[in-house]
N, C-alpha and C positions, 0 to 999 in steps of 0.2 A: 043306223050306221052301215057303212059299206066296208067294215073291217071287224076283226075279232082280235082283241088284245088281252094277253095274259102277262102278269109281271110278279116279281119277287121284290118286296120293299120292306123296310124296317117298321116293326110295331114296338114302339118303346114301352117300357114299364109304366111310365108316368101317364101317358095318354096316347091314344091312337094317332099315328101320323098318316094321313091319307096319302095314297100313291101320288096324287098330284102335287104334294108338297115334299116328295122324297126322291132321292136317287133310286134307280131301279134297274134290275136286269129283266128284260122283257122279250116276249115273242109276239109279233104282230103279223096277221094274215090278211091280205086285201085281194082285190080282183087282179092286181098286177103280179103278185107273188108273195114272198115271205121275207120279213127282216127280223133280226134279233140281235141282242147285245145290251149295251149300257146307254141310258139317257137319264136326264132329270125330269121330274114331274113339271108340268107346264105352268104351275103356279109358283115355282121357285124364282127368286130374283138374283140378279148378279152380285148383290152385296151379301148374299146368304153365305154362312160359314161352310155349308155343304159345297158350294162352288169354289170358295177360296181354299178349302182343304185340298183340292186336287192339285194345287200348285205349290204346296209345301214339299220340302225335300223328299220326305218318305213316300208320299203319294206319287210324286212325280217320277221317282225312280221306279216304282211299281208300274206306273202307266207306261213308261218307256220299255219296260221288260215285256209288257203285253204285246207290243209291236215287234219286238225281237222274237218272242216265241211264236207269233202267228203273223206271217207275212201277208195274209189275206184279210186281216182286220183293217177296217176303213174308218177314217176320222172325217166326220161331216159337221157342219153347223147348219141347222135349220134357220130360216129367216125369222125375224122378231115378230112377223105378222102371222105366223102359223104355229100350230101345236108342235111341240119339240120334235116328236118322232115322225112328223108328216105322215099320219096314219093311212091316208087314202091313196098315196102314191109312193113309188120308190125314188131314191135319189139317182142322179146321173153321174157318169164317170167324171165329167168336168167339174163337179162339185167336191171331189175328193181333196182333202187337205193333206199334202204330202208331209210325212214326218221323217226328218233326217237327224233332228237333234231336239233337245228339250226346249229350245227357243221356238220352234215351230208350234209347240203345244202352248207355251206361255203366251205367245202373241195372239193365239186364236181361241183360247179356251174361254167359254162363257156358259150361261144357263142353257143355251140351245145346242150344246155340243153333244155329239153321239159317237160312240164306238161300236160299230155294228158290222154285220154281214148281210147282204141282200141276195136273193135269188129270184129271178123271174119265174113265173109259173111253169114254163117249159124247161127250166133248168133245175128243178128240184129233183134231187136224186133219192133213191130208196134209202139211203143211209143219212138222211137229213137230221134225224134225231141224234145220231152220234156227233154230227158236226155241231149242232146246237149245244149238246152237252160239253164238248171240248171248248167251245167258245166261252161258255159261262164259267167253266173251270179256270180258264186263262185269266178272266176278268175279275175273279172272286176276290183276290187279295187287294186289288186296287179299289174295288167297290166297298169292301169293308173298312178300308182306311179312311173313307170319307164320312163314315157314320159316327154319331156322337156316342161312341162306346169304345172300349179298350180292345184294340186288335190283338194285343198279346193274349188277353183272356180268351178270345175266340180261338186263337192258335192252340192254346193249352187245352181248350175243350176238344178240338179236332184231334190232338195228339192223344188225349186220354180216353176218348170214347172207344168202346170195344167192338161195335158192330162192324162187319166187313162191308166194304163198298167196292164197286167195280173199279178195276185198274184204269187209271187215266194218265196217259203219257204227258199231257200238258201240265198236269199237276207237278210231275217230276221236273220238267223243264222250268217251271216257275220258281220252284225251290232252289234249283241250281243257280238261277239268276240272283235270287235273294242272298245266296251264299257267296256271290261274286266269283262263280265259276262260269267262265265264258265259253260255252260250247254252242254250236249251231243247233237249231231245231232238228235239221236233217241228220246231223251226226248222232244226236241223242236217240232219235227214232231208229236209226240203223243199229245202234248198240242194243237197245232194249229188244227190238224185233229179232235180232240175231240170238240173244240170250234165250228168247222164248221159242225160237225155231229148233235149236239144239243146244243143250247146256254145256257147250264148249266153244269158247270165243277167243280168238287171238287178236290183240291190239298191237299194231306195229306202227312204225313211222318215226318222225323226228324225236330225238331225246328231249325231254322236258316239255312236251306238247300236251301233257295232261292225260296220258293213257291210264296210269295207275290211279290218278286222282278221280277220274270218272268211275272207274270200277268201285273204288272205295266209297265215293259219294252216293252211288246208287245203293250199295249195301247198307250204308248208314241210314239212308232215307226210308227204305222198305222194311228193314229188320226192327223188331221191337226190342231186341237184346243184342249187345255187341258180341255175345257168344255165337251168334248165327253167322259171323263172317270171320275169315282168317286171312291175313296178308302174309305171305311167306316169301322171303327173298331166296331165290334159287342159288345154290352154291356151285362154284366151278368144279368142285370135287364130287358131285353127285354122280355116281356110276350105277346105282341100282335104286330099288324102291324104298329102301330103309329110311331115308330122311323124311319120307312121307308117311309110311305105314308102320315103321318100327320093325321089330323082329323078335322071335321067341328067344328066351335066354337059354343058351346051350349049356350053361352051368347049373341051371336050376329048373328042374322039370315042373311044368305047369305055370311058369311065369313068363309074361310077355312084356317087353320093354317098349313103351310108347315113345314116339318122338316128342321132344320138348316143345315143337312149334304148334301142338294141339290139332294137327290135321286129322289124325285118326279119331280124336274125340268129336271133331266137327262131323265127320262122315257118319259116325255111330249115332250122333244126335239127329242128324238128317233123316236117318232110317226110322228113328223112334217118333218123329214128329213130321209126318209126311204132308201136313197142310201148311207148314211154314217153309219159307225159302231159306236156304243155306248157301254161302258163297265161299269158294276157295279161290283166292287171288294169288297167282304165281307170278311174282315180280321178276323181270329179267329171265324169263322162262328158258331162253336159249344160251344161258351162260354154260350150260352142260348139255350133252347130247340128250335131247328130249326122248328119243326112242329107248334110252337105257333106263331112266328112272321113271318113265311115264308109260311104259309098255303095257303093264297090267291094266291101267285106266283106259288106254286106247282100245285094247281088246274087249274089255267089258262094256265099253260104250256101244259097240256094235252087237255083241253076242247076247247082251242083257243077262249075262251070267253072273257069277260071284268071283271075288278074289279070295284065294285061300290064304289064311293068315297063320294058322298053326295046326299041326296034325292031331286032330281029336276026333275019334271015331263016333263018340256020342254027342257031338256038337257042344261040348262043355266049354264054358267061358274061362279064359285066363285073365286075371286082373280086369274083369269087365270087358275083355276083348273077345268077341265071338270067333269061332273057328273060320267062318266065311263072312265076307262083307260084299254087299251089293252097292252099286251107285244109283241112288234113288233119283227120280225125275225132279225132285225138289232141291237137288244139289247142283249148283251152277259153277262151272270152272271157267275162270277167266285168266288168260295168260298175257302178260305184256312182253314186248320184244324190242330190243334195240339191235342195230346191225353195225358192228365194228370189228376190229381185228381180234377181239377177245371172245366173240360169240360164234355159234354154229348155225348153219342154215337148217331149215326144216326139210324133212323128206316129204315127197308127195303123199306118203301114208298119213302123215300128220295134218298137212294142209287139206287133204280131202275130207277130214273129219271135223273141220271147224269152219266158221265164218271168220274171214280175215279182214279186219277194219283198219285202214291206213289213216293216221293222224298227221295232218300238215297244218302249217300256219301260213295264211295268206298275208299279203301286204296290208290290206284293209284291216284284218283282224289284229295285226300287230299295232297298227296305228290307233285303233280303238282301244287297245290295251294300254298304250302309253297315255291316252287321253283320259282314261277312267280307272287307272290302276288302283286297286284297293286290296287290303289284306283279306285273305280267305276267312270266311265265318262258317266253318263246317258244322258248328254247334246248331246252326239254324236247320240243319238237315235231320237231326237225330229223331228217328221214328216217326217223321211227319207222314210217310206213306204206309205206315204199318197196317192201317186199316184196309189197305188195298192188297196186302200180302197174300191173303187166301185167294183172292181173285187172280192175281198174277200167277200163282202156282196152278190154278185151274186151267188157265189158258195154256201153260207149258205142257200140261198133261192131255189137253183136248186134241184128239186125233181126228175129230170130225170137222174142223175148220175148213171152209170152202174158199177157193180161189176165184175171184171174179175175172172174167175175160180170159179164161184158161187157154182158149185156142190162140189168142194173140201172143201169150207168153210162150206157149209151146213152139210156135212158128219162129219166134225170135231166137229161142234156144237151139233149135235145129240148125239155123244159119251159122251160129257160132260153133256148134258141134262140128260142122263140116270143115271149118277152117282150122280149128284146134286139133283136129285129127291129123292134119298134115304134119304137125310137129310132134305127135305122140302125146299131146297134152289134153286130149279130149276127155270129157267127163263121163262118168258112169251112171248107173241107175241111182246110187246113193246121192250124188250131187244133184241130179235132176229132181229127185224126190224132195230133197231139202230146200231146193229153190221154190218148188211149188208150195211147200209149207211156209217158207219165208214170206211169199206173196200173200198167203191166206192170213198170216199173222199180222202183216202190215194193214191189210184190209180191215182187220179187226180193231187194231189199237190206234190207227191213223187213217181213217176212211177217206180223207181228202187226197191222199196220194193217188196219182194216176198209175195205170199199168206200166206206162213208159217209164216213169220214175222208179218203179220197183224193178223193172228189168235192168235198168241202168245200175242200180246198186247190186243186184244179184250178179251181173257180169263182173263188177269190180271186186266183189267179196268172195265169189266161189269159183270163177272161171279163170280170171287173169293171174291169181297167185301161183298157179302151177306152171305158167309160161316162163321158160328160161332157156338159154342156149346161145349159139354163136350167130354172127351176122349172116353167114351163108345159109343157116337153117331158118332164122327168124325174120329176116328183112322182108320177104314177100308176104309172109303171114301177118306181120304187124301192120303192113299197108292195108291188107284185106280187112283185118279186124277194125282198123280205123275207119275204113270205108263203111262198114256195117254200123258204125256209130253215127253216120251222117244220113240225112234224108236222100231219097233217090234223086239222082242227077247232080249231086254235089260232089266235087272231086276232092280226094284226100291230099293230093300233092300241094295245094295252096296252104293247107294247115301244117304240113310237114315243113315247108320252106319258111313259113311265117308264123311259127308256133306262138310266139310271144305277142304277136300283134292281133291275132284272130280272136274274135269274140265267141268263146265257146258256150256262152249262154244264149246265143241267137237261136230261138226255137224255130225259126223259119228254115234253118240249115242243119242244126245239130239235134240229133235224136237222143243220144246218151252222153251228156256233157261230162259226167264224172269219169266214165270209162274212157272216153276219147282223151281227156286230159292225161290220164294214166298211160294209155297206149302211146301218146306222143312223147311222154317223158322216157318210156322204155325204148322207144325208137331212137331218140337222141342218144341215150346211153349206149345203145347198140352201135351207132355210127362212131361215137367217140372212143369206145373201148373195145369194140369187136365182140362184145358179149353183153347180155342184159338179163336181169331177172326182176321179178316183182319187188323184192326187198331191196331197199336202198340204204346206204350208209348216211 
């Protein structure tokens, strides 16, 4: 043979099912390169239940989610005269079957169908093993749905097994889809990477766009017990730390009054179980001045010190409350933000300590929602990622993660530093360090992201949030920032004048599409109102 083939296939209890008669997840290496993904064994016929199962409602939904989760997954059909996977050659681009709806699958699915990725020998990267693992993880639920056994039993087995496995971002994306939570792969990766970069993330943007729901869904998915997360609505009357940390009883010596929302209990538990993730989700975080009720948290995040709770010289506990409390690395704080006349803006002190992720809803996303609107099924998430929790915490604590193409990243950041300095919004060492770590985290959990994509997100989440001011101050700066988001020789003026008509996804012209789109919106707000900021009502 001129190839090597390795595959995973079902071995039933009744009798052995040979690979040639079974659906399989496979890796194939030949002289041209490598291919991996899903195919049928070459002795399966079109009237097989294993082929027909792919087109039932449940399997078809899972299959469509595979394409939503991974834009680089390809759908091919081998010819009837060849072995399904075409082992000695790679497929060509003109053989790709484009999938825009379930009809494209129904019309083309047969025993020779493949869901795969291919790389020519000169395109194989050093992280190919991670790409293969992510691809198989994405396809797993669809693959299992085809087999003659109960998928629910398999899910319960995965849920109940105790051994720790490596954190996999695509597994989360898959379960979000199964639960009818429609977030883009890009947004979920940004969210998870931000949480792992530094355990303080702010989610801002359109009201009702799913900010709190994403934080809740992730906590439900990765925690083995609901006591590991706490969703707290921030009150407009919060003027100090007491709603979060409680206070000593001034009328009873040695007694500490805990807040009813269980935040203090959550932090204490996080300190006692450092291998498990704990989540504090502050809903509508800016209904009160963040700097007032959250000052101790902001300080300890940087100093790595402790918060003093009650005056005890011998460190005695009052009502199981220690005299001092640290914020452990397995405690992740996520704040959601809406902007209107009832809320307060964040100071640079707060923005500088967080990754800020903006939620928006596009026309296509709303159209898709209307076309497939279903009730949320959050129960599908409960503890499904608990076996990855320990790995997740380990990544969060790992300070040895390395950034690929560090020189490219640094050069891009210096260009933006120069322009932001003109408005007094330049970034310091902390932001630079966190951007470098963000890149290393993305390289670890989503190795297919390019350095350019990482830079784009870093600009959007760490640099632009601090930009605000008048037209006189910002107009030339925003023009220059917009130019930096374009490739050399492309003029920003055309994008300013025809913002709604320009294709921001044109890779031949646009370097950082996410950041460019935000800069253009900020510029339009500047022209219309004479003032602009990152936050929008």
